[in-house]
C-alpha positions in Angstrom: 0.0 0.0 0.0 2.9 2.4 0.8 4.4 1.9 -2.6 1.2 3.0 -4.3 1.4 6.5 -2.6 5.1 7.0 -3.5 4.3 6.1 -7.1 1.4 8.5 -7.2 3.5 11.3 -5.6 6.4 10.7 -8.1 4.1 10.7 -11.1 2.6 14.1 -10.2 5.9 15.9 -9.5 8.0 14.5 -12.4 6.4 16.5 -15.2 6.8 19.8 -13.2 10.6 19.4 -13.2 10.7 18.5 -16.9 8.6 21.5 -17.8 10.7 23.9 -15.7 13.9 22.9 -17.5 12.4 23.6 -20.9 11.2 27.1 -19.8 14.7 28.2 -19.0 15.7 29.4 -22.5 12.4 31.2 -22.8 12.9 33.0 -19.5 16.4 34.0 -20.5 15.2 35.4 -23.8 12.5 37.4 -22.0 15.0 38.7 -19.5 17.3 39.7 -22.3 14.5 41.4 -24.2 13.6 43.4 -21.0 17.2 44.5 -20.6 17.4 45.6 -24.3 14.2 47.6 -24.1 15.3 49.2 -20.9 18.6 50.3 -22.5 16.9 51.6 -25.6 14.2 53.6 -23.9 15.8 54.8 -20.7 19.6 54.6 -20.6 20.5 55.6 -24.2 18.3 58.7 -24.3 19.6 59.9 -20.9 23.2 59.5 -22.1 22.4 61.5 -25.2 20.8 64.3 -23.2 23.7 64.4 -20.8 26.2 64.7 -23.7 24.1 67.6 -25.2 24.0 69.4 -21.9 27.8 69.1 -21.4 28.3 70.3 -25.0 26.0 73.3 -24.4 27.8 74.3 -21.2 31.2 74.1 -22.8 30.1 76.3 -25.7 28.8 79.2 -23.7 30.0 82.6 -25.0 29.8 86.2 -24.0 26.5 87.7 -25.2 24.5 84.4 -25.1 21.0 84.8 -23.6 20.6 82.0 -21.1 18.1 80.6 -18.5 19.6 80.2 -15.0 17.2 78.6 -12.4 14.2 80.0 -14.2 15.7 83.5 -14.6 16.7 84.8 -18.0 19.9 86.7 -18.3 22.8 87.6 -20.7 26.4 86.5 -20.2 28.6 89.5 -19.8 31.9 87.8 -18.9 33.4 84.3 -18.7 35.2 84.3 -15.4 36.8 80.8 -15.6 35.8 77.2 -16.6 33.2 76.9 -13.8 31.8 80.5 -13.4 30.2 83.1 -15.6 29.0 86.6 -14.9 25.3 87.1 -15.9 23.4 90.4 -16.3 19.7 89.9 -15.3 18.8 93.7 -15.5 20.6 97.0 -15.9 23.2 97.1 -13.3 22.4 93.7 -11.8 25.2 91.2 -12.6 25.5 87.9 -10.7 28.3 85.4 -10.7 26.8 82.0 -11.6 28.2 78.5 -11.9 28.1 77.1 -15.4 26.4 74.0 -14.2 23.3 76.0 -13.2 22.6 77.1 -16.8 19.7 75.1 -18.0 19.2 76.4 -21.5 20.6 78.8 -24.1 17.8 80.9 -25.6 19.8 83.0 -28.1 23.4 82.8 -29.1 25.5 85.9 -29.5 25.8 87.5 -32.9 29.4 86.3 -33.3 28.3 82.7 -33.0 25.4 83.2 -35.4 27.8 84.6 -38.0 30.2 81.6 -37.6 27.3 79.1 -38.0 26.1 80.9 -41.1 29.5 80.6 -42.7 29.7 76.9 -42.2 
């Protein structure tokens, strides 16, 4: 009688282990697909935006109209690699870190002329 119960238990569990081993390649393919989709939709665009931001910060010139923390100003002087002097109003100039510049609204006339020549 005991052998009947062990046979019945073995018969019900054996196909579960066989099916699990055949699902392994499918699970790996799905995991790989998720990683590829995550890379294409999240990591790659973020890297592209970061590269564009660094390029924009490196190309700041005197006369550019920029946005700094929601305020619009004009670059009056490049102090060093990390700081610029920005005029927000007549007689109001503030030293600002380059990293706080969020956008360039208008490039200076010198840069526009150089871009038109190319």
